[in-house]
N, CA, C and O atoms as CSV, one atom per row, in Angstrom:
chain,resi,resn,atom,element,x,y,z
A,1,MET,N,N,-24.791,-23.866,-26.790
A,1,MET,CA,C,-25.353,-23.970,-25.453
A,1,MET,C,C,-25.024,-22.690,-24.686
A,1,MET,O,O,-23.888,-22.216,-24.718
A,2,SER,N,N,-25.998,-22.145,-24.013
A,2,SER,CA,C,-25.782,-20.881,-23.311
A,2,SER,C,C,-25.248,-21.127,-21.904
A,2,SER,O,O,-25.498,-22.164,-21.290
A,3,GLU,N,N,-24.512,-20.146,-21.422
A,3,GLU,CA,C,-23.957,-20.206,-20.070
A,3,GLU,C,C,-25.069,-19.962,-19.055
A,3,GLU,O,O,-25.966,-19.163,-19.324
A,4,PRO,N,N,-25.041,-20.626,-17.894
A,4,PRO,CA,C,-26.057,-20.345,-16.878
A,4,PRO,C,C,-25.824,-18.956,-16.288
A,4,PRO,O,O,-24.681,-18.519,-16.157
A,5,SER,N,N,-26.895,-18.270,-15.935
A,5,SER,CA,C,-26.749,-16.966,-15.289
A,5,SER,C,C,-26.284,-17.186,-13.854
A,5,SER,O,O,-26.290,-18.311,-13.354
A,6,VAL,N,N,-25.888,-16.116,-13.208
A,6,VAL,CA,C,-25.419,-16.225,-11.827
A,6,VAL,C,C,-26.514,-16.800,-10.941
A,6,VAL,O,O,-26.222,-17.568,-10.024
A,7,ASN,N,N,-27.751,-16.448,-11.194
A,7,ASN,CA,C,-28.857,-16.951,-10.386
A,7,ASN,C,C,-29.080,-18.446,-10.600
A,7,ASN,O,O,-29.556,-19.130,-9.693
A,8,GLU,N,N,-28.745,-18.969,-11.788
A,8,GLU,CA,C,-28.936,-20.381,-12.094
A,8,GLU,C,C,-27.699,-21.218,-11.803
A,8,GLU,O,O,-27.778,-22.446,-11.788
A,9,ALA,N,N,-26.573,-20.586,-11.576
A,9,ALA,CA,C,-25.321,-21.316,-11.421
A,9,ALA,C,C,-25.313,-22.134,-10.142
A,9,ALA,O,O,-25.902,-21.757,-9.128
A,10,LYS,N,N,-24.630,-23.261,-10.221
A,10,LYS,CA,C,-24.451,-24.099,-9.038
A,10,LYS,C,C,-23.410,-23.438,-8.144
A,10,LYS,O,O,-22.580,-22.673,-8.635
A,11,PRO,N,N,-23.435,-23.716,-6.841
A,11,PRO,CA,C,-22.471,-23.080,-5.932
A,11,PRO,C,C,-21.020,-23.279,-6.359
A,11,PRO,O,O,-20.196,-22.387,-6.157
A,12,SER,N,N,-20.694,-24.421,-6.941
A,12,SER,CA,C,-19.309,-24.658,-7.343
A,12,SER,C,C,-18.922,-23.821,-8.560
A,12,SER,O,O,-17.734,-23.669,-8.843
A,13,GLN,N,N,-19.900,-23.274,-9.287
A,13,GLN,CA,C,-19.618,-22.477,-10.474
A,13,GLN,C,C,-19.539,-20.981,-10.183
A,13,GLN,O,O,-19.066,-20.216,-11.023
A,14,VAL,N,N,-19.986,-20.563,-9.029
A,14,VAL,CA,C,-19.983,-19.143,-8.680
A,14,VAL,C,C,-18.564,-18.761,-8.257
A,14,VAL,O,O,-18.017,-19.368,-7.336
A,15,PRO,N,N,-17.957,-17.765,-8.914
A,15,PRO,CA,C,-16.592,-17.383,-8.542
A,15,PRO,C,C,-16.573,-16.728,-7.169
A,15,PRO,O,O,-17.544,-16.082,-6.773
A,16,PRO,N,N,-15.466,-16.891,-6.435
A,16,PRO,CA,C,-15.369,-16.240,-5.123
A,16,PRO,C,C,-15.313,-14.727,-5.305
A,16,PRO,O,O,-14.891,-14.244,-6.356
A,17,PRO,N,N,-15.735,-13.977,-4.289
A,17,PRO,CA,C,-15.682,-12.513,-4.399
A,17,PRO,C,C,-14.232,-12.046,-4.538
A,17,PRO,O,O,-13.324,-12.650,-3.968
A,18,ALA,N,N,-14.025,-10.992,-5.284
A,18,ALA,CA,C,-12.683,-10.445,-5.472
A,18,ALA,C,C,-12.174,-9.877,-4.154
A,18,ALA,O,O,-12.925,-9.268,-3.393
A,19,ARG,N,N,-10.884,-10.086,-3.899
A,19,ARG,CA,C,-10.280,-9.551,-2.683
A,19,ARG,C,C,-9.402,-8.363,-3.044
A,19,ARG,O,O,-8.739,-8.351,-4.082
A,20,LYS,N,N,-9.410,-7.375,-2.176
A,20,LYS,CA,C,-8.615,-6.169,-2.387
A,20,LYS,C,C,-7.171,-6.442,-1.980
A,20,LYS,O,O,-6.913,-7.089,-0.965
A,21,ALA,N,N,-6.248,-5.948,-2.773
A,21,ALA,CA,C,-4.832,-6.095,-2.436
A,21,ALA,C,C,-4.532,-5.289,-1.175
A,21,ALA,O,O,-5.030,-4.177,-0.999
A,22,ARG,N,N,-3.719,-5.861,-0.313
A,22,ARG,CA,C,-3.323,-5.184,0.918
A,22,ARG,C,C,-1.811,-5.065,0.932
A,22,ARG,O,O,-1.097,-5.931,0.426
A,23,GLY,N,N,-1.343,-3.988,1.516
A,23,GLY,CA,C,0.088,-3.786,1.579
A,23,GLY,C,C,0.505,-3.057,2.833
A,23,GLY,O,O,-0.316,-2.689,3.673
A,24,ALA,N,N,1.801,-2.860,2.935
A,24,ALA,CA,C,2.386,-2.141,4.065
A,24,ALA,C,C,3.630,-1.420,3.558
A,24,ALA,O,O,4.157,-1.748,2.495
A,25,ILE,N,N,4.087,-0.453,4.311
A,25,ILE,CA,C,5.328,0.242,3.967
A,25,ILE,C,C,6.342,0.038,5.079
A,25,ILE,O,O,5.992,-0.221,6.230
A,26,HIS,N,N,7.587,0.161,4.708
A,26,HIS,CA,C,8.684,0.136,5.667
A,26,HIS,C,C,9.525,1.379,5.405
A,26,HIS,O,O,9.921,1.644,4.270
A,27,VAL,N,N,9.795,2.139,6.462
A,27,VAL,CA,C,10.539,3.390,6.330
A,27,VAL,C,C,11.805,3.305,7.167
A,27,VAL,O,O,11.757,2.954,8.346
A,28,THR,N,N,12.944,3.629,6.548
A,28,THR,CA,C,14.202,3.771,7.272
A,28,THR,C,C,14.329,5.259,7.592
A,28,THR,O,O,14.757,6.050,6.752
A,29,ARG,N,N,13.960,5.619,8.787
A,29,ARG,CA,C,13.841,7.033,9.177
A,29,ARG,C,C,15.133,7.815,8.972
A,29,ARG,O,O,15.093,8.974,8.559
A,30,ASN,N,N,16.273,7.199,9.253
A,30,ASN,CA,C,17.543,7.919,9.152
A,30,ASN,C,C,17.941,8.224,7.715
A,30,ASN,O,O,18.783,9.092,7.485
A,31,ARG,N,N,17.358,7.534,6.750
A,31,ARG,CA,C,17.654,7.812,5.341
A,31,ARG,C,C,16.737,8.880,4.758
A,31,ARG,O,O,17.101,9.535,3.781
A,32,CYS,N,N,15.567,9.065,5.331
A,32,CYS,CA,C,14.557,9.973,4.767
A,32,CYS,C,C,14.963,11.430,4.968
A,32,CYS,O,O,15.352,11.834,6.064
A,33,LYS,N,N,14.865,12.219,3.882
A,33,LYS,CA,C,15.147,13.652,3.974
A,33,LYS,C,C,13.892,14.494,3.816
A,33,LYS,O,O,13.976,15.713,3.665
A,34,GLY,N,N,12.717,13.849,3.851
A,34,GLY,CA,C,11.452,14.571,3.831
A,34,GLY,C,C,11.118,15.242,2.512
A,34,GLY,O,O,10.457,16.280,2.508
A,35,CYS,N,N,11.554,14.680,1.389
A,35,CYS,CA,C,11.300,15.321,0.086
A,35,CYS,C,C,9.835,15.236,-0.331
A,35,CYS,O,O,9.355,16.102,-1.063
A,36,GLY,N,N,9.115,14.208,0.121
A,36,GLY,CA,C,7.695,14.087,-0.179
A,36,GLY,C,C,7.354,13.408,-1.491
A,36,GLY,O,O,6.178,13.338,-1.848
A,37,PHE,N,N,8.351,12.900,-2.232
A,37,PHE,CA,C,8.059,12.204,-3.490
A,37,PHE,C,C,7.148,11.007,-3.258
A,37,PHE,O,O,6.230,10.763,-4.040
A,38,CYS,N,N,7.394,10.267,-2.198
A,38,CYS,CA,C,6.582,9.077,-1.910
A,38,CYS,C,C,5.116,9.462,-1.695
A,38,CYS,O,O,4.211,8.762,-2.149
A,39,ILE,N,N,4.893,10.562,-1.010
A,39,ILE,CA,C,3.530,11.024,-0.735
A,39,ILE,C,C,2.862,11.502,-2.023
A,39,ILE,O,O,1.691,11.208,-2.264
A,40,ALA,N,N,3.597,12.230,-2.840
A,40,ALA,CA,C,3.039,12.778,-4.079
A,40,ALA,C,C,2.679,11.696,-5.090
A,40,ALA,O,O,1.691,11.834,-5.811
A,41,PHE,N,N,3.465,10.622,-5.157
A,41,PHE,CA,C,3.261,9.602,-6.183
A,41,PHE,C,C,2.516,8.370,-5.693
A,41,PHE,O,O,2.405,7.393,-6.434
A,42,CYS,N,N,2.009,8.384,-4.484
A,42,CYS,CA,C,1.250,7.245,-3.948
A,42,CYS,C,C,-0.117,7.188,-4.640
A,42,CYS,O,O,-0.928,8.095,-4.452
A,43,PRO,N,N,-0.396,6.135,-5.442
A,43,PRO,CA,C,-1.675,6.084,-6.168
A,43,PRO,C,C,-2.915,6.133,-5.271
A,43,PRO,O,O,-3.844,6.880,-5.578
A,44,PRO,N,N,-2.968,5.357,-4.162
A,44,PRO,CA,C,-4.175,5.449,-3.327
A,44,PRO,C,C,-4.156,6.621,-2.334
A,44,PRO,O,O,-5.100,6.793,-1.563
A,45,LYS,N,N,-3.081,7.427,-2.351
A,45,LYS,CA,C,-2.974,8.621,-1.487
A,45,LYS,C,C,-3.150,8.282,-0.007
A,45,LYS,O,O,-3.951,8.901,0.693
A,46,VAL,N,N,-2.391,7.291,0.455
A,46,VAL,CA,C,-2.509,6.864,1.851
A,46,VAL,C,C,-1.319,7.294,2.714
A,46,VAL,O,O,-1.266,6.956,3.896
A,47,LEU,N,N,-0.369,8.031,2.142
A,47,LEU,CA,C,0.799,8.478,2.899
A,47,LEU,C,C,0.659,9.940,3.297
A,47,LEU,O,O,0.023,10.736,2.606
A,48,GLU,N,N,1.268,10.272,4.429
A,48,GLU,CA,C,1.356,11.659,4.882
A,48,GLU,C,C,2.632,11.796,5.693
A,48,GLU,O,O,3.231,10.796,6.090
A,49,PHE,N,N,3.051,13.038,5.943
A,49,PHE,CA,C,4.221,13.246,6.785
A,49,PHE,C,C,3.858,12.987,8.236
A,49,PHE,O,O,2.798,13.397,8.707
A,50,SER,N,N,4.738,12.312,8.928
A,50,SER,CA,C,4.573,12.077,10.358
A,50,SER,C,C,4.826,13.387,11.097
A,50,SER,O,O,5.503,14.278,10.585
A,51,GLU,N,N,4.288,13.492,12.275
A,51,GLU,CA,C,4.573,14.669,13.092
A,51,GLU,C,C,5.893,14.508,13.835
A,51,GLU,O,O,6.415,15.469,14.399
A,52,GLU,N,N,6.430,13.293,13.834
A,52,GLU,CA,C,7.720,13.026,14.472
A,52,GLU,C,C,8.851,13.490,13.557
A,52,GLU,O,O,8.657,13.687,12.358
A,53,PHE,N,N,10.024,13.658,14.141
A,53,PHE,CA,C,11.214,14.034,13.390
A,53,PHE,C,C,12.206,12.881,13.394
A,53,PHE,O,O,12.276,12.112,14.353
A,54,SER,N,N,12.970,12.768,12.316
A,54,SER,CA,C,14.067,11.803,12.279
A,54,SER,C,C,15.252,12.400,13.037
A,54,SER,O,O,15.183,13.536,13.508
A,55,GLU,N,N,16.334,11.638,13.153
A,55,GLU,CA,C,17.525,12.147,13.836
A,55,GLU,C,C,18.116,13.358,13.111
A,55,GLU,O,O,18.770,14.201,13.725
A,56,GLN,N,N,17.878,13.433,11.796
A,56,GLN,CA,C,18.383,14.555,11.006
A,56,GLN,C,C,17.440,15.760,11.044
A,56,GLN,O,O,17.778,16.823,10.522
A,57,GLY,N,N,16.274,15.607,11.648
A,57,GLY,CA,C,15.336,16.716,11.776
A,57,GLY,C,C,14.285,16.803,10.687
A,57,GLY,O,O,13.659,17.848,10.510
A,58,TYR,N,N,14.082,15.701,9.944
A,58,TYR,CA,C,13.087,15.688,8.873
A,58,TYR,C,C,11.838,14.934,9.301
A,58,TYR,O,O,11.902,13.999,10.099
A,59,HIS,N,N,10.706,15.352,8.760
A,59,HIS,CA,C,9.479,14.581,8.925
A,59,HIS,C,C,9.525,13.440,7.916
A,59,HIS,O,O,9.772,13.676,6.733
A,60,PHE,N,N,9.299,12.242,8.349
A,60,PHE,CA,C,9.300,11.072,7.469
A,60,PHE,C,C,7.854,10.658,7.200
A,60,PHE,O,O,6.956,11.062,7.939
A,61,PRO,N,N,7.611,9.860,6.156
A,61,PRO,CA,C,6.237,9.476,5.826
A,61,PRO,C,C,5.689,8.408,6.761
A,61,PRO,O,O,6.431,7.652,7.388
A,62,ARG,N,N,4.373,8.375,6.831
A,62,ARG,CA,C,3.671,7.328,7.568
A,62,ARG,C,C,2.362,7.056,6.841
A,62,ARG,O,O,1.919,7.862,6.023
A,63,LEU,N,N,1.744,5.917,7.142
A,63,LEU,CA,C,0.450,5.585,6.547
A,63,LEU,C,C,-0.657,6.289,7.314
A,63,LEU,O,O,-0.790,6.097,8.523
A,64,LYS,N,N,-1.446,7.096,6.634
A,64,LYS,CA,C,-2.600,7.713,7.289
A,64,LYS,C,C,-3.812,6.800,7.196
A,64,LYS,O,O,-4.746,6.925,7.989
A,65,ASN,N,N,-3.806,5.879,6.230
A,65,ASN,CA,C,-4.893,4.913,6.053
A,65,ASN,C,C,-4.285,3.555,5.714
A,65,ASN,O,O,-4.192,3.209,4.537
A,66,PRO,N,N,-3.868,2.779,6.711
A,66,PRO,CA,C,-3.200,1.503,6.449
A,66,PRO,C,C,-4.016,0.529,5.607
A,66,PRO,O,O,-3.442,-0.246,4.842
A,67,ASP,N,N,-5.329,0.551,5.728
A,67,ASP,CA,C,-6.152,-0.372,4.946
A,67,ASP,C,C,-6.189,-0.006,3.470
A,67,ASP,O,O,-6.595,-0.826,2.646
A,68,GLY,N,N,-5.777,1.198,3.119
A,68,GLY,CA,C,-5.791,1.617,1.723
A,68,GLY,C,C,-4.525,1.291,0.955
A,68,GLY,O,O,-4.509,1.375,-0.273
A,69,CYS,N,N,-3.455,0.918,1.664
A,69,CYS,CA,C,-2.182,0.615,1.010
A,69,CYS,C,C,-2.291,-0.698,0.240
A,69,CYS,O,O,-2.759,-1.705,0.772
A,70,THR,N,N,-1.849,-0.674,-1.026
A,70,THR,CA,C,-1.892,-1.875,-1.862
A,70,THR,C,C,-0.538,-2.558,-1.960
A,70,THR,O,O,-0.443,-3.651,-2.518
A,71,GLY,N,N,0.503,-1.944,-1.436
A,71,GLY,CA,C,1.837,-2.533,-1.516
A,71,GLY,C,C,2.453,-2.427,-2.895
A,71,GLY,O,O,3.309,-3.238,-3.248
A,72,CYS,N,N,2.039,-1.449,-3.684
A,72,CYS,CA,C,2.504,-1.321,-5.074
A,72,CYS,C,C,3.979,-0.936,-5.168
A,72,CYS,O,O,4.606,-1.195,-6.195
A,73,ASP,N,N,4.540,-0.340,-4.150
A,73,ASP,CA,C,5.936,0.083,-4.050
A,73,ASP,C,C,6.298,1.257,-4.960
A,73,ASP,O,O,7.478,1.456,-5.246
A,74,LEU,N,N,5.326,2.034,-5.420
A,74,LEU,CA,C,5.684,3.248,-6.161
A,74,LEU,C,C,6.397,4.235,-5.243
A,74,LEU,O,O,7.246,5.002,-5.698
A,75,CYS,N,N,6.063,4.222,-3.970
A,75,CYS,CA,C,6.755,5.090,-3.016
A,75,CYS,C,C,8.250,4.777,-3.029
A,75,CYS,O,O,9.081,5.685,-3.041
A,76,GLY,N,N,8.582,3.500,-3.026
A,76,GLY,CA,C,9.980,3.090,-3.045
A,76,GLY,C,C,10.671,3.378,-4.364
A,76,GLY,O,O,11.860,3.698,-4.387
A,77,LEU,N,N,9.940,3.267,-5.457
A,77,LEU,CA,C,10.534,3.537,-6.768
A,77,LEU,C,C,10.891,5.007,-6.947
A,77,LEU,O,O,11.867,5.327,-7.626
A,78,TYR,N,N,10.115,5.903,-6.349
A,78,TYR,CA,C,10.371,7.332,-6.494
A,78,TYR,C,C,11.285,7.900,-5.416
A,78,TYR,O,O,11.748,9.033,-5.548
A,79,CYS,N,N,11.556,7.153,-4.364
A,79,CYS,CA,C,12.390,7.665,-3.272
A,79,CYS,C,C,13.857,7.736,-3.712
A,79,CYS,O,O,14.453,6.703,-4.017
A,80,PRO,N,N,14.447,8.938,-3.748
A,80,PRO,CA,C,15.843,9.061,-4.188
A,80,PRO,C,C,16.844,8.513,-3.174
A,80,PRO,O,O,18.006,8.293,-3.516
A,81,ASP,N,N,16.415,8.290,-1.941
A,81,ASP,CA,C,17.326,7.834,-0.894
A,81,ASP,C,C,17.058,6.404,-0.431
A,81,ASP,O,O,17.659,5.941,0.538
A,82,PHE,N,N,16.161,5.705,-1.120
A,82,PHE,CA,C,15.817,4.317,-0.763
A,82,PHE,C,C,15.409,4.203,0.707
A,82,PHE,O,O,15.772,3.247,1.392
A,83,ALA,N,N,14.652,5.189,1.176
A,83,ALA,CA,C,14.252,5.236,2.579
A,83,ALA,C,C,12.914,4.556,2.841
A,83,ALA,O,O,12.548,4.344,3.997
A,84,ILE,N,N,12.180,4.211,1.786
A,84,ILE,CA,C,10.849,3.632,1.951
A,84,ILE,C,C,10.643,2.562,0.888
A,84,ILE,O,O,11.155,2.666,-0.227
A,85,TYR,N,N,9.892,1.542,1.250
A,85,TYR,CA,C,9.462,0.571,0.244
A,85,TYR,C,C,8.140,-0.036,0.676
A,85,TYR,O,O,7.837,-0.138,1.864
A,86,GLY,N,N,7.373,-0.429,-0.304
A,86,GLY,CA,C,6.075,-1.049,-0.061
A,86,GLY,C,C,6.137,-2.538,-0.327
A,86,GLY,O,O,6.880,-2.990,-1.197
A,87,VAL,N,N,5.360,-3.297,0.419
A,87,VAL,CA,C,5.290,-4.751,0.237
A,87,VAL,C,C,3.832,-5.180,0.212
A,87,VAL,O,O,2.991,-4.636,0.928
A,88,MET,N,N,3.557,-6.163,-0.625
A,88,MET,CA,C,2.212,-6.738,-0.653
A,88,MET,C,C,2.119,-7.774,0.456
A,88,MET,O,O,3.072,-8.510,0.713
A,89,GLN,N,N,0.971,-7.825,1.108
A,89,GLN,CA,C,0.751,-8.799,2.170
A,89,GLN,C,C,-0.104,-9.935,1.643
A,89,GLN,O,O,-0.883,-9.770,0.704
A,90,LYS,N,N,0.056,-11.081,2.261
A,90,LYS,CA,C,-0.810,-12.205,1.916
A,90,LYS,C,C,-2.205,-11.894,2.416
A,90,LYS,O,O,-2.371,-11.199,3.418
A,91,TYR,N,N,-3.199,-12.404,1.727
A,91,TYR,CA,C,-4.583,-12.153,2.120
A,91,TYR,C,C,-4.835,-12.656,3.528
A,91,TYR,O,O,-4.398,-13.742,3.909
A,92,GLY,N,N,-5.543,-11.849,4.287
A,92,GLY,CA,C,-5.933,-12.235,5.632
A,92,GLY,C,C,-4.883,-11.972,6.686
A,92,GLY,O,O,-5.124,-12.245,7.862
A,93,LYS,N,N,-3.712,-11.447,6.309
A,93,LYS,CA,C,-2.663,-11.201,7.292
A,93,LYS,C,C,-2.438,-9.712,7.435
A,93,LYS,O,O,-2.454,-8.974,6.450
A,94,LYS,N,N,-2.228,-9.275,8.664
A,94,LYS,CA,C,-1.881,-7.882,8.954
A,94,LYS,C,C,-0.536,-7.881,9.643
A,94,LYS,O,O,-0.219,-8.786,10.414
A,95,GLN,N,N,0.260,-6.851,9.359
A,95,GLN,CA,C,1.553,-6.734,10.032
A,95,GLN,C,C,1.482,-5.681,11.096
A,95,GLN,O,O,2.472,-5.429,11.782
């Protein structure tokens, strides 16, 4: 027996549209030394240096495109000072 095509499928058989993963970052400004590893290794390339300075005089990272962050936490994995980490958000919620 053949599977029904999408055009023939009943509404209960049509899968819901795929949702894009959403994420956010958290930065501890006083720990950041501005090395840029988080920016270099960010897969969706949504991080950039802030124009602000930390208390130590370093530019820390910020999201230039918050909707592009997936919360993968590669930024946190590459940070030698544990100054940044990424988190996945529940669908439909913004922080």
